[in-house]
C-alpha positions, 0 to 999 in steps of 0.5 A: 337990131341984128343982121339976122332980123333985119333980113328976115324982116326984109323977105318977110316983106319987099323980097317976097313981093318981088318975087311975087311980082317977078312970077306974074312977068314970067306968066305974062311973057308966057302967055304973050300975045307974039308967042302963040306960034312959037309954042306951036312949033316947040310942041311939034319938036317929038313929031318932026322925024315922024317918018323916019328916025334921026341920025344918030350920031356915033359917040363921041361927036357932035350932031353939029346943029 
């Protein structure tokens, strides 16, 4: 069996299974019980400076955050 066939067989079986398990793990991490507060906080980022615009940094300066 040449290297290509061996790698192809591995990719069709175990690698596919490993990537599917990784995908399920990422979904479980996003919907874990303690993450609701974090997601709510992140969703409010566009509205943080609702009463006045955020300060604009001059060209070449960093915001210092």
